[in-house]
DSSP file (Angstrom, degrees, kcal/mol; ACC not computed):
  #  RESIDUE AA STRUCTURE BP1 BP2  ACC     N-H-->O    O-->H-N    N-H-->O    O-->H-N    TCO  KAPPA ALPHA  PHI   PSI    X-CA   Y-CA   Z-CA
    1    1 A M              0   0    0      0, 0.0     2,-0.3     0, 0.0     0, 0.0   0.000 360.0 360.0 360.0 131.5  -19.2   11.1  -27.1
    2    2 A S        -     0   0    0      1,-0.1     0, 0.0     2,-0.0     0, 0.0  -0.681 360.0-150.9 -87.3 140.0  -17.5   10.2  -30.3
    3    3 A N    >   -     0   0    0     -2,-0.3     3,-2.5     3,-0.0    -1,-0.1   0.506  23.6-140.3 -90.6  -3.0  -16.4    6.5  -30.6
    4    4 A A  T 3   -     0   0    0      1,-0.3     3,-0.1     0, 0.0    -2,-0.0   0.771  69.5 -54.0  51.6  31.2  -13.5    7.4  -32.9
    5    5 A G  T 3  S+     0   0    0      1,-0.3    -1,-0.3     0, 0.0     2,-0.2   0.490 105.0 132.0  86.8   2.7  -14.2    4.3  -35.0
    6    6 A Y    <   -     0   0    0     -3,-2.5    -1,-0.3     1,-0.1     2,-0.1  -0.620  56.0-118.3 -88.2 149.1  -14.1    1.8  -32.2
    7    7 A G     >  -     0   0    0     -2,-0.2     4,-2.2    -3,-0.1     5,-0.2  -0.382  27.2-106.9 -79.3 163.0  -16.9   -0.7  -31.8
    8    8 A A  H  > S+     0   0    0      1,-0.2     4,-2.6     2,-0.2     5,-0.2   0.880 120.0  52.9 -58.3 -40.8  -19.1   -0.9  -28.7
    9    9 A G  H  > S+     0   0    0      1,-0.2     4,-2.3     2,-0.2    -1,-0.2   0.886 108.7  49.5 -63.8 -39.1  -17.3   -4.0  -27.4
   10   10 A E  H  > S+     0   0    0      2,-0.2     4,-2.3     1,-0.2    -1,-0.2   0.896 111.4  49.1 -66.7 -40.3  -13.9   -2.4  -27.7
   11   11 A I  H  X S+     0   0    0     -4,-2.2     4,-2.2     2,-0.2    -2,-0.2   0.937 112.7  46.9 -65.4 -46.3  -15.1    0.7  -25.8
   12   12 A R  H  X S+     0   0    0     -4,-2.6     4,-2.7     1,-0.2    -2,-0.2   0.910 112.3  51.1 -60.9 -41.7  -16.6   -1.4  -23.0
   13   13 A S  H  X S+     0   0    0     -4,-2.3     4,-2.5    -5,-0.2    -1,-0.2   0.893 108.5  51.3 -63.1 -40.2  -13.4   -3.5  -22.9
   14   14 A A  H  X S+     0   0    0     -4,-2.3     4,-2.4     2,-0.2    -1,-0.2   0.914 111.7  47.0 -63.9 -42.8  -11.3   -0.3  -22.6
   15   15 A Y  H  X S+     0   0    0     -4,-2.2     4,-2.9     2,-0.2     5,-0.2   0.928 112.0  49.9 -64.6 -44.5  -13.4    1.0  -19.7
   16   16 A R  H  X S+     0   0    0     -4,-2.7     4,-2.2     1,-0.2    -2,-0.2   0.910 112.0  48.8 -60.5 -41.3  -13.3   -2.4  -17.9
   17   17 A S  H  X S+     0   0    0     -4,-2.5     4,-2.4     2,-0.2    -1,-0.2   0.917 111.4  49.8 -63.3 -43.3   -9.6   -2.5  -18.3
   18   18 A Y  H  X S+     0   0    0     -4,-2.4     4,-2.5     1,-0.2    -2,-0.2   0.950 112.7  45.8 -60.7 -50.0   -9.3    1.1  -17.0
   19   19 A F  H  X S+     0   0    0     -4,-2.9     4,-2.5     1,-0.2    -1,-0.2   0.850 111.3  53.1 -65.3 -33.7  -11.4    0.4  -13.9
   20   20 A S  H  X S+     0   0    0     -4,-2.2     4,-2.5    -5,-0.2    -1,-0.2   0.915 110.1  47.8 -64.6 -42.7   -9.5   -2.8  -13.3
   21   21 A D  H  X S+     0   0    0     -4,-2.4     4,-2.5     2,-0.2    -2,-0.2   0.909 112.0  49.7 -63.8 -42.0   -6.2   -0.9  -13.3
   22   22 A V  H  X S+     0   0    0     -4,-2.5     4,-2.8     2,-0.2     5,-0.2   0.923 111.1  49.5 -62.0 -44.2   -7.7    1.7  -11.0
   23   23 A E  H  X S+     0   0    0     -4,-2.5     4,-2.6     2,-0.2    -2,-0.2   0.923 111.1  49.1 -61.9 -44.5   -8.9   -1.0   -8.6
   24   24 A D  H  X S+     0   0    0     -4,-2.5     4,-2.1     2,-0.2    -1,-0.2   0.919 112.7  48.3 -59.5 -43.9   -5.5   -2.7   -8.6
   25   25 A Y  H  X S+     0   0    0     -4,-2.5     4,-2.4     2,-0.2    -2,-0.2   0.932 112.6  46.8 -63.5 -47.1   -3.8    0.7   -8.0
   26   26 A L  H  X S+     0   0    0     -4,-2.8     4,-2.7     1,-0.2    -1,-0.2   0.879 111.2  52.1 -65.3 -37.4   -6.1    1.6   -5.1
   27   27 A N  H  X S+     0   0    0     -4,-2.6     4,-2.4    -5,-0.2    -1,-0.2   0.895 109.2  50.7 -63.6 -38.8   -5.7   -1.8   -3.6
   28   28 A C  H  X S+     0   0    0     -4,-2.1     4,-2.6     2,-0.2    -2,-0.2   0.928 111.2  47.8 -62.7 -45.7   -2.0   -1.4   -3.7
   29   29 A L  H  X S+     0   0    0     -4,-2.4     4,-2.8     1,-0.2    -2,-0.2   0.917 111.8  50.2 -60.6 -43.9   -2.2    2.0   -2.0
   30   30 A N  H  X S+     0   0    0     -4,-2.7     4,-2.4     2,-0.2    -1,-0.2   0.899 110.9  49.1 -62.4 -40.8   -4.5    0.5    0.7
   31   31 A H  H  X S+     0   0    0     -4,-2.4     4,-2.3     2,-0.2    -2,-0.2   0.935 113.7  45.7 -64.0 -46.4   -2.1   -2.4    1.3
   32   32 A A  H  X S+     0   0    0     -4,-2.6     4,-2.6     1,-0.2    -2,-0.2   0.905 112.8  51.1 -63.8 -41.1    0.9    0.0    1.6
   33   33 A S  H  X S+     0   0    0     -4,-2.8     4,-2.6     1,-0.2    -1,-0.2   0.913 110.4  48.5 -62.9 -43.2   -1.1    2.4    3.8
   34   34 A A  H  X S+     0   0    0     -4,-2.4     4,-2.4     2,-0.2    -1,-0.2   0.907 112.3  49.0 -63.8 -42.0   -2.1   -0.5    6.2
   35   35 A R  H  X S+     0   0    0     -4,-2.3     4,-2.5     2,-0.2    -2,-0.2   0.925 113.2  46.2 -63.8 -44.5    1.5   -1.7    6.4
   36   36 A I  H  X S+     0   0    0     -4,-2.6     4,-2.7     2,-0.2     5,-0.2   0.901 111.9  51.3 -66.1 -40.7    2.8    1.7    7.2
   37   37 A R  H  X S+     0   0    0     -4,-2.6     4,-2.4     2,-0.2    -1,-0.2   0.920 111.6  47.8 -61.7 -43.6    0.1    2.4    9.7
   38   38 A W  H  X S+     0   0    0     -4,-2.4     4,-2.4     2,-0.2    -2,-0.2   0.929 113.5  47.5 -62.4 -45.6    0.9   -1.0   11.5
   39   39 A E  H  X S+     0   0    0     -4,-2.5     4,-2.3     1,-0.2    -2,-0.2   0.901 113.1  47.9 -63.6 -41.7    4.7   -0.2   11.4
   40   40 A A  H  X S+     0   0    0     -4,-2.7     4,-2.3     2,-0.2    -1,-0.2   0.888 111.5  49.9 -67.7 -38.6    4.1    3.3   12.8
   41   41 A T  H  X S+     0   0    0     -4,-2.4     4,-2.3    -5,-0.2    -2,-0.2   0.919 111.2  49.3 -64.9 -43.0    1.8    2.0   15.5
   42   42 A A  H  X S+     0   0    0     -4,-2.4     4,-2.4     1,-0.2    -2,-0.2   0.904 111.4  49.5 -61.9 -41.3    4.4   -0.6   16.5
   43   43 A A  H  X S+     0   0    0     -4,-2.3     4,-2.7     2,-0.2    -2,-0.2   0.896 109.6  51.7 -65.0 -39.8    7.1    2.1   16.6
   44   44 A A  H  X S+     0   0    0     -4,-2.3     4,-2.3     2,-0.2    26,-0.3   0.903 110.7  48.2 -63.4 -41.0    4.9    4.3   18.8
   45   45 A Q  H  X S+     0   0    0     -4,-2.3     4,-2.0     2,-0.2    -2,-0.2   0.916 112.3  48.9 -64.9 -42.8    4.3    1.4   21.2
   46   46 A D  H  X S+     0   0    0     -4,-2.4     4,-2.1     2,-0.2    -2,-0.2   0.922 110.7  51.0 -60.7 -44.5    8.1    0.7   21.3
   47   47 A Y  H  X S+     0   0    0     -4,-2.7     4,-2.3     1,-0.2    -2,-0.2   0.910 109.4  49.7 -60.9 -43.5    8.9    4.4   21.9
   48   48 A N  H  X S+     0   0    0     -4,-2.3     4,-1.9     1,-0.2    -1,-0.2   0.861 108.8  52.5 -67.0 -34.2    6.4    4.6   24.8
   49   49 A R  H  X S+     0   0    0     -4,-2.0     4,-2.4     2,-0.2    -1,-0.2   0.890 108.4  51.4 -65.2 -38.2    7.9    1.4   26.3
   50   50 A V  H  X S+     0   0    0     -4,-2.1     4,-3.0     2,-0.2    -2,-0.2   0.919 108.4  51.5 -63.1 -43.0   11.4    3.1   26.1
   51   51 A L  H  < S+     0   0    0     -4,-2.3    -1,-0.2     1,-0.2    -2,-0.2   0.891 112.2  46.6 -61.0 -38.7   10.0    6.2   27.9
   52   52 A D  H  < S+     0   0    0     -4,-1.9    -1,-0.2     1,-0.2    -2,-0.2   0.889 117.0  42.9 -69.7 -38.5    8.6    4.0   30.6
   53   53 A Q  H  < S+     0   0    0     -4,-2.4    -2,-0.2     1,-0.2    -1,-0.2   0.844 126.8  29.5 -77.2 -34.6   11.8    2.0   31.0
   54   54 A Y  S  < S-     0   0    0     -4,-3.0    -1,-0.2    -5,-0.2    -2,-0.1  -0.606  80.6-172.8-127.1  70.9   14.2    5.0   30.8
   55   55 A P        -     0   0    0      0, 0.0     2,-0.6     0, 0.0    -3,-0.1  -0.307  26.7-119.2 -65.8 148.3   12.4    8.0   32.2
   56   56 A V        -     0   0    0      9,-0.2    11,-0.1     8,-0.1     5,-0.1  -0.789  26.1-138.0 -88.2 121.8   14.1   11.4   31.8
   57   57 A E    >   -     0   0    0     -2,-0.6     3,-2.4     1,-0.1    -1,-0.0  -0.579  32.7 -93.5 -78.4 141.0   14.7   12.9   35.2
   58   58 A P  T 3  S+     0   0    0      0, 0.0    -1,-0.1     0, 0.0     3,-0.1  -0.294 113.2  18.0 -54.0 133.2   14.0   16.6   35.5
   59   59 A G  T 3  S+     0   0    0      1,-0.2     2,-0.4     2,-0.1    -2,-0.0   0.366 107.7  99.0  86.1  -4.9   17.1   18.6   34.9
   60   60 A Q  S <  S+     0   0    0     -3,-2.4    -1,-0.2     3,-0.1     3,-0.2  -0.920  73.9   5.0-116.8 141.7   18.9   15.7   33.2
   61   61 A G  S    S-     0   0    0     -2,-0.4    -2,-0.1     1,-0.2    -5,-0.0  -0.058  85.8 -83.7  80.3 175.4   19.3   15.1   29.5
   62   62 A S  S    S+     0   0    0      2,-0.1    -1,-0.2     3,-0.0     3,-0.1   0.441  93.6  99.6-100.0  -1.6   18.3   17.3   26.6
   63   63 A E  S    S-     0   0    0     -3,-0.2     4,-0.1     1,-0.1    -3,-0.1  -0.515  83.9 -95.0 -84.8 154.8   14.6   16.3   26.4
   64   64 A P        -     0   0    0      0, 0.0    -1,-0.1     0, 0.0    -8,-0.1  -0.223  38.4-107.5 -61.3 159.0   11.8   18.3   28.0
   65   65 A E  S    S+     0   0    0      1,-0.2     2,-0.8    -3,-0.1    -9,-0.2   0.889 114.3  45.6 -59.1 -41.2   10.7   17.3   31.5
   66   66 A Q  S    S-     0   0    0     -8,-0.0    -1,-0.2     0, 0.0    16,-0.0  -0.880  85.5-153.3-105.9 104.1    7.5   15.8   30.2
   67   67 A V        -     0   0    0     -2,-0.8     2,-0.1   -11,-0.1    -2,-0.0  -0.605  20.3-119.1 -78.3 128.5    8.3   13.7   27.2
   68   68 A P        -     0   0    0      0, 0.0     2,-0.3     0, 0.0    14,-0.2  -0.364  20.9-138.2 -69.0 146.5    5.4   13.5   24.8
   69   69 A R  E     -A   81   0A   0     12,-0.8    12,-3.7    -2,-0.1     2,-0.4  -0.711  16.8-125.3 -98.6 156.5    4.0   10.0   24.0
   70   70 A I  E     +A   80   0A   0    -26,-0.3     2,-0.3    -2,-0.3    10,-0.2  -0.842  29.2 173.0-107.4 137.7    3.0    9.1   20.5
   71   71 A E  E     -A   79   0A   0      8,-2.0     8,-1.8    -2,-0.4     2,-0.5  -0.994  22.3-139.2-140.5 145.5   -0.4    7.8   19.4
   72   72 A M  E     -A   78   0A   0     -2,-0.3     6,-0.2     6,-0.2     2,-0.2  -0.887  14.9-147.6-103.5 133.8   -1.9    7.0   16.0
   73   73 A T    >   -     0   0    0      4,-1.7     3,-1.8    -2,-0.5     6,-0.0  -0.496  33.0-103.8 -87.6 168.7   -5.5    7.9   15.3
   74   74 A D  T 3  S+     0   0    0      1,-0.3    -1,-0.1    -2,-0.2    -2,-0.0   0.725 119.7  66.2 -65.0 -20.0   -7.6    5.8   12.9
   75   75 A S  T 3  S-     0   0    0      2,-0.1    -1,-0.3     1,-0.1     3,-0.1   0.609 115.3-114.3 -76.7  -9.7   -7.1    8.5   10.3
   76   76 A G    <   +     0   0    0     -3,-1.8     2,-0.4     1,-0.3    -2,-0.1   0.448  69.4 142.5  90.5  -0.6   -3.4    7.6   10.2
   77   77 A T        -     0   0    0      1,-0.0    -4,-1.7    -5,-0.0     2,-0.5  -0.625  46.3-140.3 -77.4 127.4   -2.5   11.0   11.5
   78   78 A L  E     +A   72   0A   0     -2,-0.4     2,-0.3    -6,-0.2    -6,-0.2  -0.780  33.2 165.6 -87.2 124.8    0.5   10.8   13.9
   79   79 A F  E     -A   71   0A   0     -8,-1.8    -8,-2.0    -2,-0.5     2,-0.4  -0.945  38.5-103.5-138.7 161.2    0.0   13.2   16.9
   80   80 A L  E     -A   70   0A   0     -2,-0.3     2,-0.4   -10,-0.2   -10,-0.2  -0.698  31.9-177.8 -87.2 131.8    1.5   13.6   20.3
   81   81 A D  E     -A   69   0A   0    -12,-3.7   -12,-0.8    -2,-0.4    -2,-0.0  -0.979  16.8-157.1-130.0 117.6   -0.4   12.4   23.2
   82   82 A Y  S    S+     0   0    0     -2,-0.4   -12,-0.1   -14,-0.2    -1,-0.1   0.636  94.0  29.3 -72.9 -13.1    1.1   13.0   26.6
   83   83 A Q  S    S-     0   0    0    -14,-0.1    -1,-0.2   -15,-0.0     4,-0.1   0.733  74.7-168.2-114.4 -35.3   -0.8   10.2   28.3
   84   84 A A    >   +     0   0    0    -15,-0.2     3,-1.8     1,-0.1     4,-0.4   0.898  11.1 178.8  44.6  55.8   -1.4    7.6   25.5
   85   85 A E  G >  S+     0   0    0      1,-0.3     3,-1.4     2,-0.2    -1,-0.1   0.823  71.9  63.1 -56.4 -35.6   -3.9    5.7   27.7
   86   86 A W  G 3  S+     0   0    0      1,-0.3    -1,-0.3     2,-0.1    -2,-0.1   0.652  99.4  56.0 -69.6 -12.7   -4.6    3.1   24.9
   87   87 A L  G <         0   0    0     -3,-1.8    -1,-0.3     1,-0.2    -2,-0.2   0.570 360.0 360.0 -92.4  -9.8   -0.9    2.0   25.1
   88   88 A K    <         0   0    0     -3,-1.4    -1,-0.2    -4,-0.4    -2,-0.1   0.481 360.0 360.0 -81.8 360.0   -1.0    1.2   28.8
């Protein structure tokens, strides 16, 4: 690796600055991801409460007879769960 005329201290400082910036960026992403996961989980719980409070009767409304429930996995993937036991 060529130092392009920079001293060892300058090179180390540049790397430390780079890694600090990367760490700040990843922490920001993690914070945003956690907030979005919390908001989506809260919305899924609210939606399931609405389904319990206002069930769709067969033959009425435009929704399918068995309305899917929403559950979040730890991976952050939103998927449909028809029973959503962890929300009960």
